[in-house]
LODRENZA-439870 format. One record per residue (C-alpha): residue number from 1; residue in one letter; chain; x, y, z. Coordinates in Angstrom, 3 decimals. Layout:
BEGIN
    k  r  c      east     north        up
  NUM  A  A         X         Y         Z
...
end
This chain:
BEGIN
    k  r  c      east     north        up
    1  X  A   -45.884   -42.613    16.523
    2  X  A   -46.138   -39.875    17.418
    3  X  A   -47.888   -36.981    18.932
    4  X  A   -49.472   -33.474    18.886
    5  X  A   -47.973   -31.769    22.325
    6  X  A   -48.761   -28.205    23.371
    7  X  A   -45.377   -26.509    24.774
    8  X  A   -44.654   -23.664    25.783
    9  X  A   -48.067   -22.283    24.093
   10  X  A   -47.160   -23.784    20.470
   11  X  A   -48.472   -27.536    18.971
   12  X  A   -45.440   -29.930    17.594
   13  X  A   -45.939   -33.248    16.204
   14  X  A   -43.147   -35.404    17.807
   15  X  A   -41.922   -39.018    18.005
   16  X  A   -39.127   -40.942    19.612
   17  X  A   -35.753   -39.337    19.108
   18  X  A   -36.303   -36.428    17.812
   19  X  A   -34.608   -33.330    18.672
   20  X  A   -36.648   -29.754    18.218
   21  X  A   -36.389   -25.965    19.004
   22  X  A   -38.886   -24.764    21.591
   23  X  A   -39.297   -21.458    22.937
   24  X  A   -37.091   -21.420    26.348
   25  X  A   -38.036   -23.190    28.881
   26  X  A   -36.730   -23.261    32.928
   27  X  A   -35.015   -26.594    33.182
   28  X  A   -31.708   -27.149    33.283
   29  X  A   -29.283   -28.577    31.188
   30  X  A   -29.636   -32.562    30.691
   31  X  A   -32.510   -32.402    32.950
   32  X  A   -36.031   -34.371    32.029
   33  X  A   -39.200   -32.378    31.357
   34  X  A   -43.048   -33.909    30.740
   35  X  A   -45.411   -32.625    28.848
   36  X  A   -49.269   -33.448    29.769
   37  X  A   -50.884   -31.305    27.321
   38  X  A   -51.004   -34.055    24.820
   39  X  A   -53.870   -32.956    22.221
   40  X  A   -53.872   -36.226    19.757
   41  X  A   -51.513   -39.739    19.729
   42  X  A   -51.063   -41.682    16.698
   43  X  A   -50.275   -45.852    17.250
   44  X  A   -49.815   -47.294    13.806
   45  X  A   -52.829   -46.153    12.352
   46  X  A   -55.716   -46.045    15.692
   47  X  A   -55.732   -42.361    16.147
   48  X  A   -56.436   -41.104    19.607
   49  X  A   -58.025   -37.019    19.628
   50  X  A   -58.490   -35.516    22.728
   51  X  A   -61.147   -33.083    23.227
   52  X  A   -59.197   -30.927    24.096
   53  X  A   -56.224   -32.949    25.599
   54  X  A   -56.084   -36.717    26.422
   55  X  A   -56.126   -37.643    29.977
   56  X  A   -53.196   -39.616    31.141
   57  X  A   -51.200   -39.417    28.002
   58  X  A   -47.577   -37.655    28.434
   59  X  A   -44.475   -36.681    26.865
   60  X  A   -41.146   -37.109    28.673
   61  X  A   -38.314   -35.275    27.068
   62  X  A   -34.704   -34.318    27.615
   63  X  A   -33.346   -30.692    27.836
   64  X  A   -29.852   -30.826    25.653
   65  X  A   -28.944   -27.188    24.944
   66  X  A   -30.463   -23.624    25.781
   67  X  A   -29.281   -21.666    22.473
   68  X  A   -30.305   -18.684    20.714
   69  X  A   -31.838   -18.359    17.050
   70  X  A   -30.330   -16.120    14.012
   71  X  A   -30.415   -12.690    14.267
   72  X  A   -33.613   -10.638    13.473
   73  X  A   -32.935    -6.896    12.090
   74  X  A   -36.245    -4.499    12.607
   75  X  A   -35.608    -1.348    10.261
   76  X  A   -38.152     1.426    10.330
   77  X  A   -37.719     4.355     7.964
   78  X  A   -40.153     7.315     7.163
   79  X  A   -39.373     8.754     3.627
   80  X  A   -38.274    12.751     3.195
   81  X  A   -38.025    13.085     7.325
   82  X  A   -35.088    11.923     8.325
   83  X  A   -36.342     9.329    10.504
   84  X  A   -34.867     6.142    10.211
   85  X  A   -34.498     3.536    13.615
   86  X  A   -32.875     0.007    13.392
   87  X  A   -33.524    -2.110    16.434
   88  X  A   -31.927    -6.007    16.185
   89  X  A   -33.630    -9.143    18.237
   90  X  A   -32.226   -12.933    18.897
   91  X  A   -35.081   -15.144    20.544
   92  X  A   -33.823   -17.352    23.372
   93  X  A   -34.696   -21.560    22.376
   94  X  A   -34.129   -24.403    24.493
   95  X  A   -33.089   -27.835    22.212
   96  X  A   -34.676   -31.050    23.000
   97  X  A   -34.561   -34.622    22.729
   98  X  A   -38.234   -36.099    22.615
   99  X  A   -38.174   -39.768    25.127
  100  X  A   -41.285   -41.409    25.214
  101  X  A   -44.830   -41.113    24.454
  102  X  A   -46.940   -42.496    26.786
  103  X  A   -50.378   -42.984    26.515
  104  X  A   -52.666   -44.492    29.529
end
């Protein structure tokens, strides 16, 4: 059984006991979070598609940790002008574990 769920503006294909990284959520470590924007559920070949979301379907997850991703270097240069600018960025992520997929 898997589901396609929208978490923090992005769509993820999730299964039970799967660990994924999503954009930073405002939840404490160890707490449970529920996502009710489930777009599709496949239960052993029986596919249920929402329009746009399935009413009554929920995905429950547990927050494991808040981490930062790898550093991305942004370097801008204009040749022969002496212009160089270097900037870095590290995206904040939340590691979650999918606990349950419920369909009404």
